[in-house]
N, C-alpha and C positions, 0 to 999 in steps of 0.2 A: 579384490571384490569379495572373496569368500570371507576374509577377515572382517570387512565392513559389515557384511550381512550378518555375521555372527554377533556384532555389536548392535544390531537393530536398525541397519540402514538398507535402503533399496539403492542399488548402484548399477551403473552402466558406463560403458566407455566407447570412444570412437577415435579413429585415426583421421585427423583433420589437417588439411594443408592451408596455411594462413593466407595464401594468395587468393583463396575463394572468399575471404572476409576483409578485403581492402588493404592488406599488407603487401607492399611491393617486393615480396620475397617468397620463393617456393620453399616452405618450411613445414615438413610433416612432423607432427608430434601427437602422442597419445594423450587424450584428455579424459578424465574420469570424474563423474558427478555422482554424488550420493545424497539422498534425503532420508531423514528419519522415517521409519516405516509407518508410524502413527499419523504422519501427514497424508498418507494415501496418495502421494504424488508420483506420477510416472516421470522417468528421466528422459528428456529430449535435448537435442543439440541445435544450435542456431542454423538457420537457413543461409545458404550462400547469398552474398550480395554482388559477387563478381563471378566471371566465368573464364576458364582457361583450359586448354588441352595440354596437360602436363607432358613434358618431353619424355622420351623412352626411359632415361635413367631413373626418373622419379616414378613413373608408372610401373616400371619393373620392380623397383624397391618396394612399392606398396603391395604389389602382388605377392612378393615373398613374405612381407610382414603379416599379411592377412590370411596366409595359407591355412592357419589352424584356428581362425576365429569363426564364430557363428553366433546367431541371435540368441540361441538358448544359453550360451555362455556369457551373455550380457553385452555383446558387441552390437553397436548401432551403426548402420551405414551413414556416412556423412552426406549432406546435401551438396551436390556438385553443380547445382544451378543448370541453366540452359543458355544457349547462344543468344537469347533475347536480353540477357543481363549484360551490363557493361563489361568490357574486357578488363582483366586484372590491371592494377596500377603498375605502370612501367618504371624503369629506373630513371628515365628522363623526367617523368612527371614527379618523381619523388625527390630528386636532388638537383634538377636543372636550374633552379632559381638561386642556388648557393654560389658564392663568388668563385671564380677560377683560381687555382693555385698552380703555378708553374713548377713542376717537380724538380727541374734542373737547378732552380734557384734556392732550394731548401738545403741547408747545411746540417751536419750531424750535431747532436746535442739534445738536452732535455727539452720537452715540449710542455709549455705552460698554457693554461686556459685563461689568460689574462688580457688577450687582445681581441677587440671586437672585429669581426669580419662582416661588413655590411652586406645586406641582401642585394641582389640585382634589382632592377626596376620591378615594381609590383606586377606589371603586365607579364613578366616572365614566370610568375608563379601559377602553377596549376592548382586545381581544387585540393588535391592532396597536400601540396606544399602549404597552401593557405590554412588548412586544418592544422598542420604541424606548427605553424606560426601562431595560431590563435586558439589553441586548446585552452579552455577555461581553467584558470589557476596556474597555467604554465605558458602564458603568452610571452612573445618576444617581438618587440615592435621594430627594432633597428637591424638586428643581425644576431650572430651567434659567437660564442667565445671559445669553442672547442673545435674549430675547423682547422685541424692540424694533421700533418702527415709525416711519414718517415722519409728520411733521405736515402734514395736508392739510385745513386748516380750511374752505375753500370747499365741498368736496365731501362732507363728512360727512353732511348731511341727505339728499343724493341717494343715498349709499350705504345709508342707513337704509331708504329707501322703494323702491329698485329691487327688482324681483322676482328670485328666484333664477334664474340662467342668463341674465340680461339682459345685452345688449351696449350699445355706446355709443349707438346711436339711441334705445333705451329709456331709457338714463340721461339723455340730453339732454332727452327729453320729460318725464321725471320732474322734472328741474331746472326746466324751464319751468313746470310745474304748481306747484312750490314757490314759485317767483318770483312768479307771478300771485297766488297765495294770500297771500303775504306783503305784496305791494304793496296788495292790497285791505284786509288787516288794518291796515296802517299808513296807509291812505288816501292813497297816493302815486299821482298821476295819470300816465298815459302821456304821453310827450313832454316830460316835465320832466327837469331835470338829476338830480334825486334818483332818478327812475325808472331812468335809464341807469346811475347809480352802483350802485343796488341790484342791478340785473341782473348787473353784473360780479362781485358778491360771491356769487352763487348759481349762475349758468348758465355752464358751461364754454365756451371760445371755439372749440373744434375743429369743423371742418366735418363734418357727419354723413355726407356722401357720401364723404369722404376717409378717415375713421377708423371704419369700421363695427365693427372688432374691437378697437379700442384699449382698451375697458373690458370687463370680464366679472366678474359676481358668481358666486361658487362656489355650486354646488348641494350641500346637505349630504348628499344621498342618492346621490351619484355621484362618481367620481374627478374630479380637477381636470384642466385643460388643461396642456399642456406648459410647464414652467418654462424660460424662455430666459435666456441670459446677460445680456440687457439689462434683466432685472428689477433689476439693480444701479442702474439709473437710473429705472425706471418700474415700479411694482408695481400699476398699475391693471388689469393683466391678471388679477389675482387679488385681488378684493375679498372680504373675509370674508363668509361666508353669514349670520352673526349681525348683522342690521342694527342692533340696539341698540348695538353697539360702534362703528358708523360709521367703518370703517377698512379699509385693505388689510392683507394678511397680514404677519406679523412675520418676522424672520430665522429664528427657531426653527420657525415654522410652515412656512416654505419648506423648511427642512431636513427636517422630518417628512414633507412631501409628496414629497420626493426620497428618502426612506427612510434618512436619516442618523440614527444613534442619538444620543440626547440627550447622551451624554457626549463626543461628538466636538466639539472646539472649532475655530472658524474664526479665521483670522488677519486682522488689520487691522480697519477700521471697518465700519459697516453696509453701505455700498455694495459694498465689496470682498467681504464675506461673501456677499451676495446673488449676486454675480458668480461666486464659487467654486461656489456651489450650482447655479446655472443651467448652468454648464459641465460639471458632473460627470456621470459614469455613476451611476445610482441604485445604492447599495450592494447592495440586495436583488437587483437585476437582475444585477449583477456576481457575486454569490454563487451565483445559479442557474447561470450560465455556468461558474463555477469548479467547482461540484459536478459538472457534466457532464464537464468536462475531467478532473477528478480521477478520476471513475469510469473514463473511457477509459484514462488512464495507469495507474491502479491495477490495472485488469484486465490491462493489458499487462505490468506489473511482476510480477503474480501468475503469469501464464503463463510469463514468463521464469524466475521462481524455481522453478516446478514443473518446467520443462524442465531447469534446472540440477540439481535434486534427482534427477530421473530419470536424467540422465547420470552423476551420481556413483554412484547405485545400480548402474547397469550396470557401471561401472568396478570397483566393489567386488566384484560378483559374478564379474566376469572374473578378478579377482585371486585 
């Protein structure tokens, strides 16, 4: 901000969570807007269109991030809306109309974006899903071509039985229960080689104390957690809420949760597409900011036009 002001700009910034602006994802990011000083334009940020009470982890992180900010230093409090606003877009509203994928049927290998995955019946699509299908310039009438996932055969049964909102400790405990149940059903005794080998095929090897947040199963009735760039290597942070499918989210589901329209195509293979999505600014969030900037510059342009018209009128009257 100091650098921008030194170059003749008026700047301000805010910490905004995309869930307040129609994105089905709790994603806190700092946004900075600057206008040339001669425009005489005050920096403001978009009003919330949705409302949500952020869970403790997000509200706590915000409190730490904002500890040293103040209005004099250019920080502007974001609008958090009120309970009269519609609730934030949920995971089910965002991806519930996309066709199911049975995780146990997916085999290892490269994933290409050349097969059409038809939408479910139109009646299954919520308003958000319809927006993603029909975004001007990026419409997709029949389905999507990048609805692909990784092959994760060991963890499918755990994905199925994990409760919504569960993290790795609960996933580990779930896998242990499945293992013990399976060993009993197969009459495999503890301490045997077969017992140890069976455990490897069911129970993940990660230390519960070291990886408490490594896994997370989506809640269908709530926005999802932040999509990070490393989702290109690890999608366990977003396990599909539909346990019957036994899988993590697909490329297109990640795109939907980031608010990319269905007609937007990603370059490269699956991992690269995931990384592009995780690194991006959610298009709906960018659109909200662009609208606010457009309003400010449009008002300024209108004022300038009116001033010019008034000046010309005065000149005509004088003549």
